[in-house]
C-alpha positions as CSV (number, residue, x, y, z in Angstrom):
1,M,54.1,29.9,14.0
2,V,53.2,29.6,10.3
3,I,53.1,25.8,10.4
4,I,50.7,25.8,13.4
5,V,48.4,28.2,11.7
6,R,48.3,26.1,8.3
7,K,47.7,23.0,10.3
8,K,44.7,24.5,11.9
9,I,43.3,25.7,8.7
10,R,43.7,22.3,7.4
11,A,42.0,20.8,10.2
12,Y,39.1,23.1,10.0
13,I,38.7,22.4,6.2
14,L,38.8,18.7,6.9
15,L,36.2,19.1,9.9
16,E,33.9,21.0,7.6
17,S,34.2,18.4,4.8
18,L,33.4,15.7,7.4
19,V,30.4,17.6,8.5
20,G,29.2,18.1,4.9
21,L,29.8,14.3,4.3
22,A,27.7,13.4,7.3
23,I,25.0,15.7,6.4
24,L,25.0,14.3,2.6
25,V,24.9,10.8,4.0
26,T,21.9,11.5,6.0
27,I,20.0,13.0,3.4
28,T,20.7,10.2,1.0
29,S,19.8,7.7,3.6
30,L,16.4,9.3,4.3
31,V,15.6,9.6,0.6
32,I,16.6,5.9,0.1
33,S,14.5,4.7,3.1
34,E,11.6,6.7,1.7
35,I,12.0,5.2,-1.8
36,N,11.9,1.6,-0.1
37,R,8.8,2.6,1.9
38,Q,7.0,3.8,-1.2
39,Q,7.9,0.7,-3.3
40,S,6.4,-1.5,-0.5
41,H,3.5,0.6,-0.5
42,I,2.9,0.3,-4.2
43,A,3.5,-3.5,-4.2
44,R,0.6,-3.7,-1.4
45,R,-1.7,-1.5,-3.5
46,Q,-0.9,-3.7,-6.6
47,H,-1.6,-6.8,-4.8
48,E,-5.1,-5.5,-3.5
49,Q,-6.0,-4.2,-7.1
50,E,-5.0,-7.8,-8.4
51,V,-7.3,-9.4,-5.8
52,L,-10.2,-7.2,-6.5
53,I,-9.8,-7.7,-10.3
54,L,-9.9,-11.5,-9.7
55,A,-12.9,-11.1,-7.5
56,R,-14.7,-9.4,-10.3
57,M,-13.9,-12.2,-12.7
58,A,-15.1,-14.8,-10.3
59,V,-18.2,-13.0,-9.5
60,Q,-18.8,-12.3,-13.3
61,T,-18.3,-16.0,-14.2
62,D,-20.2,-17.4,-11.4
63,Q,-17.5,-19.3,-10.1
64,K,-17.0,-20.0,-6.1
65,I,-13.3,-20.4,-6.1
66,L,-10.7,-18.8,-8.5
67,E,-7.0,-18.7,-8.7
68,A,-4.7,-16.8,-10.8
69,N,-1.2,-15.2,-10.6
70,G,-0.8,-16.6,-7.0
71,V,-4.0,-15.0,-5.6
72,N,-6.6,-17.4,-4.3
73,I,-10.3,-16.0,-4.1
74,R,-13.3,-17.6,-2.6
75,I,-16.7,-16.4,-2.6
76,E,-19.6,-17.3,-0.2
77,E,-23.1,-16.3,-1.3
78,S,-26.3,-16.3,0.6
79,K,-29.7,-14.9,-0.1
80,N,-28.8,-11.6,1.6
81,K,-25.0,-11.2,1.3
82,I,-21.8,-12.1,-0.6
83,V,-18.7,-12.3,1.3
84,L,-15.3,-12.4,-0.6
85,F,-12.1,-14.1,0.9
86,E,-8.6,-14.1,-0.1
87,G,-7.2,-17.3,1.7
88,N,-8.8,-16.9,5.1
89,K,-8.8,-13.1,5.0
90,E,-12.1,-11.5,4.4
91,I,-11.7,-8.9,1.8
92,L,-15.3,-7.6,1.0
93,H,-18.6,-8.2,2.6
94,V,-21.6,-6.9,0.8
95,S,-25.2,-7.2,2.5
96,K,-28.5,-6.3,1.2
97,V,-30.1,-3.6,3.1
98,K,-33.8,-4.1,4.0
99,G,-36.1,-1.3,3.7
């Protein structure tokens, strides 16, 4: 009888350990996935910042096309508007308001 009770206690301790380990793995994977998401968000924001800095440089130096650090900026100006492109994507559109 004593041997059966000891085995039940050991099995219960093992089960508790496995449940605790599963909870720890779940929490760890959630933290790591959130860190990865934040890193990709930061990388996107840094790229957007790089594009805007390069666009400001292009406007200040009156250049229509400017390339630096793997970023290509193109500026199209008319009498009433300025449009800023990164590749084929429109980044900024500024229009003069009549009034």
